[in-house]
C-alpha angles and dihedrals in degrees: 000000000000116000120248122242091253091053090051091047091049091055090058097255119112108019128217094227103127110107127205093268091050093052092046094051095040087058091050092043093055096045098046109063141102093326086072104026098041108014096050089074089066094043091052092050089050102044107016116208092343087076088090088065090052092054092044094053094048091046093051093051093046090050088059091046091052091048088054090049091047094051093049097044093047090051089067120017091195086082107101095187141344088275086068089047092053093046092052100041105031104022143280091276090057091052090050092047094045096046096049094038091051091048092050092042093057091043089056090044092051089049088056090051091052090049093056092043084064089053092051092049090051089056085075101026110028093180098055112127114258092235098053103070093048093050093048092044094050092047091051094047092048092052090050095048095047089066121084119295089248090057089048090051091050094049092046089048091060093040088056093045088059090053095046093048091046094052093046089048091049091052091048093048091047092052090047092051090051091048093055094039093241113205118208122218089258091057097256111145121213107238142144087237089071085080093069111005096089108060097327130271092306100039094160095045124224093317094060091041091054095045090058093067096080099065091031091057089051089056090065096050107121097042088109091059083096087075094047093056093055093094092056101036116111096220110013094177088064105028100046097052091046092051093046095045090054092062096090091051091050091051093052095045105035104032111022095031096047096045092045090052091049094050093047091055098034117039106238094243089059093058112104118226090210099055140049109274088209090063094036092054092065094036090054089049089056093248098132096166091051090049090055091049091050090047088056090050095050090046088054089047092054091048089049093052091047088049091054090048092052090050092049097046094047091052092046092051089048090052092048090054091052088050088053090244097112134041113291092239089077090063089069118105128198123242086269093057097252125126098251099176091050089052093049094050092048092049090054088053091054090063090069084084087080099064090038091059092043093053097042125082093235142355090259091051091054090043093053094050094048095044093050091056090046092048093052092049094046091049087057091049092048089047091053089051090055093046089049089054091052090050090048090055089053100042101036108031090153091059091050092050091050094047118113090195107058124171114257106245094013116209094358091058090048094053091045089054092053090050090051092052090052089053092050091050088053092052089060089068093061099079129049096230095050093040093059093051090046092053090050093053096080088066088072093053091047088053089049091052091054091045091051092052091050091046093051093049092051091047091054090052 
């Protein structure tokens, strides 16, 4: 019988050393990365000002999904992650699929972060070799994650603080530029009317609005890190609800607020799909020094998100090993109680960013392909969380009745979330670049089906 988290903790393995502030900022650090800082340039060019509606809708649905995850995990603290939740409530095959899909999803996501880190570095040094930024980034992330989990939490806390302060500062500067009627060298005037004066609020119609969902969904990847930290949180009954309940505020401030400020200062048609709109906003305004500062901030943001991904994947691989669904070597912890072998294998995977960039026409092309695959896989993971919640309501009605953290809307909200994910999957078929990646995604699930059959046969022996 698998050991509970508390049994593992008692044996001196995973340690409950993440405090409330660590859990809060890890959740923010994972969710605010290149999907917002880099990818929002493409979403703005596709949808125009209506992109804020896209981010708001996705954020609202994911808030419900995280509430569902929170209710289920708090109902039984023996769950180490949502892979355990899926295994218990849906079936062992679902736990196997969810655990490995989540691992691969975050690996792909971290590869995307490393790709755009290369782009940010080339903002300063255009001639830097493509292989150098990924190698340096991976070496740095590995050294950080091989320290204790408390040290990781502390580093991620400060990484995330930089992002939060930068976004708030950008919003404040944007509002100030609108207030004084700032005029850029190209004649563009900062004004609230930029949100509707050029083609209206939906200038690209429904088609452009729908196409924006792919990159926008990627921007929210990492929200579920709240569930991954449960095994190492000091007081999950307090920290998890606080982190989940903060999601709506994060959406308004960091997504809607930042993108609104950018489009008020920079007319949406002036926003490049190939570059970070956060950097471009200041560059267009002729504030070169500020653009360099913002480029440093978004580079830090990408490193922070990749750092969160490395943390998440290593813990998921560790959990899979304890569930006898991954090689036993990944059960080993270092003297500092971190899964060292899981970290090493994942870091090697991050270096695939080098051939991807070499084979793609541009950094954004490689980024779009990788993020589409990641988005499809994360939609599946989020969907499994919702299905697990529905099964929990059926199998354990007494737990639901006793819960002090029920999902707003209950079953109706869960079914609405599943319908929304089906809609987002459909939007991935609208563009050639996302369609190709979508069609390639079933290869992963075919591989998982074969792996599950092999795993079951070995288990029977």
